[in-house]
Every structure is written in structure tokens, then in C-alpha cells.
N, C-alpha and C positions, 0 to 999 in steps of 0.2 A: 504494500500500500504506500502511495506517495503522500507526503504531507506538504501542502502548499501554505506557507506562512507569510503574512504581510507585516512589514516592519516600518515604523516611523523612525527615520534617521538611523542611528546606530544603536537602537534600543536592544537590550539583552532579551527581552520577552516580546513575542509577537503580539500585535494588536488584534489580529484575527488569524484563523487558520482553517483549512479544509482538508479532508482526506479523500483521495481519489485513486483510481487504478490507472487513469490516464487523462491527459488533457491536450488540447490542440492550441498551437500558437499560429495565428494567421495574421501576418503583419503585426500591428500593434494591438491585437486582441487575443486574450486567453479565454478559452471556453471548453466546456464539456457538454456536447450536444445531447447526450443520452441521459444526463443526470442533473447537473448544476446549471446548464445553459451558459449564458455569458458570465464570466468570472471577473474579468478586469480588462480595461483598455489603457493604452499608453498615451500620454499627452504631456508635452513640455516638461520632460524630466522625471515624471512619476507615473505609477500605475494606479488607476482609479478603480476602487472596489467599493460598492455600495455607497457611492458619493464621497468617499474619503480618499485622500492622496497618500500613496506609499512609495517612497523612493527605492525600497528594497523588498524583493520577494525572494524567498528561499524555498527550494524544492528538495526535500530530504526523503530518505527511505530507499534509495537505490532505484535508478531508472535508466532507460535508454532513449536516445534521440532516434526518431524514425522519420525518414524523408520519403517522398513519393506520394502518390494518391492512395487513399485508404484501401482500395481493392487490389492495388498493385504496388506495394512499397518497393523502393529501389535500394535504399541504404539504411542500415541500422548501426548505431554506435555500440561500442563496448559498454557494459554496465558502468554507471557513474554514480558515486555515493551522494553527491549533492550538486545542485545547480543554484546559481544566484542570478537574478535579474536586478542589476544595480543600475538604476536609470535605464539608458538604452543598451547597456552591455549585458550579454549573457556569458556567464562563466560556468565551467564544468570542473569540479574539484579544485576550485580556486584559480583556474587558468582562463583568462578571457578568450572566448572562441568566436564570438559574433557581436556585431553592433547593429541595432535597429536604426535604420535611416528613415526617419519619419516622413521626409519629403517624398520619398519613393514608396513608402509603405512596404519596405522589404528589409530583409536581414542580409548582412554582408559578413562573410567569414573573415576573421582577423588573422588566422594562421593559414587557412586554405582560402585562396582568393575566389570564392564562390558567392553567388547571389541566390537567394531563395525567398519565397513568399510565405511558405508554411512549413511546419514541422509538428511532430507530436512528441510528447514525453510520456513514456509508458513505464509502469512498474515492471521490474524484471520478470515476475511470473506471468504478466500479461503479454509480454513479447512473444513467448512460444505459442500462445493462442492466436496471435494476429499475424505472425511472420513465419514463413518457411525459410529457415536460415540458408538453405541451399540455393534460394532464388534471389538473395539480396547481397549487396556488397557490404562487408563489415568495415566499420570506420572507427578510427581513433581520432576524435575531433581536434585534438591539440597537436597532432603531428602533421607536418606538411605532406601533401600528396607526393608519392615517390617520383611522379612524372613531372611535377611542377617545382620551380625553385622555391625554397622556403623563405618567404619574406613576410614581414608583418604588414598589417593593414596600414596604408598611408593615405591620409585625407588630402594631401597636397595635390594640386593639379599637376598633371604630368606635362612636361614640355615636349614639343615636337622636335625631332632632330633638325638642325639647320639644313636648308635646301642648298645643295651645292650649286655654285654659279661658275660659269666658265668665262675666263678672261677673253674678251673679244679678240685680243691680239694673238691668242693661241689657236684660233679656229683655222681649219684648213678650208681653202676655197676650191 
């Protein structure tokens, strides 16, 4: 069972908490369509739950990230003890793995340079009921993909390389 806890600033005790077997993250929305419905939405640095703003959410109890559509998942993470949503940043076992980009309503990987709109967090026992492990890619979210260079997320605009110019005096006629 996952425990989703809502914290005001760096409080030691959560202001509210829920127990779930899984929940969906779709852009800046957390929900559980079969049970709890809409749980929280993200806006301007905090998660809003029942009209209250919480800058920190914690997910404990051991869970896996699941990517892909519900009927055809593509990627599942290794089991992770705890997740934190600290403002727009998602951390797994204390390592920042993604940042929610509010303007695009999408998540961007910090270690893996990927963009996605939705994911699920499932309790470890729920994963085997939902996922055929032979049909999905297993993922360690804080290790760079072996085929991609390992670089951290960089917000700075990328410069285009300068366009080479040919000196007119060197042209052949």
C-alpha cells in the first residue's frame, strides 16, 4: 500500500495523508480514477489538495513508476522506497529525476532527457497484477540511458553553432 502525505513546508508531521494501491500523474494532476478521483493539482509552486496548498508531497510504502497507456504499458521502474514531489520536482529515493514544466503541462527527465505527459505510481504488489514484466522495459530512473550521454537537465537555451561563411576572395570562378 502506498501512503501519499501532504506537507506544509518542512513540517515533520503531514497535514493530510491517503492510502492507495496506485495513482496517476497526468501533467500537473494527481488522481485515482477508481477510488479517490482527483487528489491534487499543481499550480505556482505547490500542490493543491482540498483547497489547501502543499509544497511537498511524499509517497512512501514502496512503488514503481509505470509509463505507457494503461492497457499497454511500455516501461516500469525498479521498486523505489519513497518519492517526493517538492514543488515541481519529482525525486525517487532522494534523487531528483523529473521536473514538471507547467507551461507545457509535461514532465521532463533530469537524468534521462525525456519528455512525458503521464505516469503512474503503483505499489509493488500491484505491479505484477497490471504489468507483464516480459513485455515492458525495466528502468532505473536515476541512471542515464546507456545509449544517451549522461547529462543533467539544463534550462538554459541552447545556442546554435555559428554558420560558416566563406571569404569571397577564396571562391573559385
